[in-house]
C-alpha positions as CSV (number, residue, x, y, z in Angstrom):
1,M,46.6,-52.0,-67.4
2,D,47.8,-52.3,-63.8
3,M,45.4,-50.0,-61.6
4,I,45.0,-48.8,-58.1
5,S,42.1,-47.9,-56.1
6,T,41.5,-44.7,-54.5
7,K,42.7,-46.4,-51.0
8,Q,45.4,-47.5,-52.2
9,A,46.6,-44.2,-53.8
10,A,45.8,-42.6,-50.3
11,H,48.2,-45.0,-48.8
12,E,50.9,-44.4,-51.4
13,L,50.6,-40.8,-51.5
14,G,50.2,-40.4,-47.5
15,I,46.9,-38.8,-47.6
16,T,43.3,-39.7,-47.0
17,R,41.3,-41.6,-49.1
18,R,39.0,-38.0,-49.1
19,R,42.0,-36.0,-50.3
20,V,42.4,-38.6,-53.4
21,Q,38.5,-38.3,-54.5
22,A,39.1,-34.4,-53.9
23,L,42.5,-34.3,-56.4
24,I,40.9,-36.2,-58.5
25,K,37.4,-34.3,-58.7
26,S,39.6,-30.9,-58.8
27,G,41.6,-32.5,-62.4
28,R,44.9,-32.5,-60.6
29,L,45.0,-36.6,-60.5
30,E,43.8,-38.3,-63.4
31,A,41.7,-41.7,-62.7
32,E,38.6,-43.6,-64.7
33,K,35.5,-44.2,-62.9
34,V,34.8,-47.9,-63.1
35,G,31.2,-48.6,-62.1
36,R,31.1,-46.4,-58.4
37,M,34.8,-46.2,-57.9
38,Y,37.7,-44.6,-59.1
39,V,41.0,-46.1,-60.4
40,I,44.4,-44.9,-60.5
41,R,47.1,-45.7,-62.7
42,P,50.3,-45.8,-60.3
43,K,52.5,-43.4,-63.0
44,D,49.4,-40.5,-62.3
45,L,50.3,-40.4,-58.7
46,A,53.8,-38.7,-59.8
47,A,51.7,-35.3,-60.9
48,V,50.5,-34.9,-57.3
49,R,53.5,-36.6,-55.6
50,V,55.8,-33.9,-56.1
51,R,54.0,-31.2,-53.9
52,K,55.2,-30.7,-50.7
53,P,52.8,-31.8,-48.1
54,G,50.9,-29.2,-46.2
55,R,49.4,-25.7,-47.2
56,Q,51.1,-23.7,-49.6
57,P,52.5,-20.5,-48.3
58,K,50.3,-17.3,-48.7
59,S,51.0,-14.8,-51.4
60,V,52.4,-11.4,-50.7
61,E,49.4,-10.6,-51.9
62,S,47.4,-11.9,-49.0
63,S,49.8,-10.2,-46.4
64,E,49.4,-7.1,-48.0
65,F,45.7,-7.4,-47.6
66,R,45.4,-8.4,-44.3
67,K,48.1,-5.6,-43.2
68,N,46.0,-2.8,-45.1
69,S,42.7,-4.1,-43.9
70,K,44.2,-3.7,-40.3
71,N,45.4,-0.3,-40.9
72,I,41.8,0.6,-41.6
73,L,40.1,-0.9,-38.7
74,L,42.7,0.9,-36.5
75,F,42.2,3.9,-38.0
76,Y,38.2,3.6,-37.8
77,S,38.7,2.6,-34.2
78,D,40.6,5.8,-33.5
79,V,38.2,8.6,-35.9
80,K,35.7,6.9,-33.5
81,R,37.0,6.8,-30.1
82,E,37.7,10.8,-31.0
83,F,34.4,11.1,-32.1
84,K,32.7,9.8,-29.2
85,K,35.3,11.9,-26.8
86,N,33.7,15.0,-29.1
87,I,30.4,14.2,-28.8
88,S,30.3,13.4,-24.7
89,S,32.6,17.0,-24.6
90,K,29.3,18.7,-26.1
91,G,26.6,17.1,-23.6
92,S,25.0,15.6,-27.0
93,P,23.5,12.1,-25.6
94,N,26.0,9.4,-27.5
95,P,24.6,7.7,-30.4
96,F,26.7,4.5,-29.6
């Protein structure tokens, strides 16, 4: 059976050896451990080769959460500003 090392797999995939090891650890790339090193069947590289390089696009939920968080922070800063204005107009010491 023809097997390749993580270094050879990294070269074929155009990624680092560490990334190949991470793919193996996560279970996305099948490999066998021989002694201290992993060996991979060349046909198993196809499972990770189809993935586009780079980060996956953020989900809609993630962008909605970010937008809502920003709105909450803007609202909080407006409330805080109004509170400071009301406190200072009454002559009380500023709690901020």
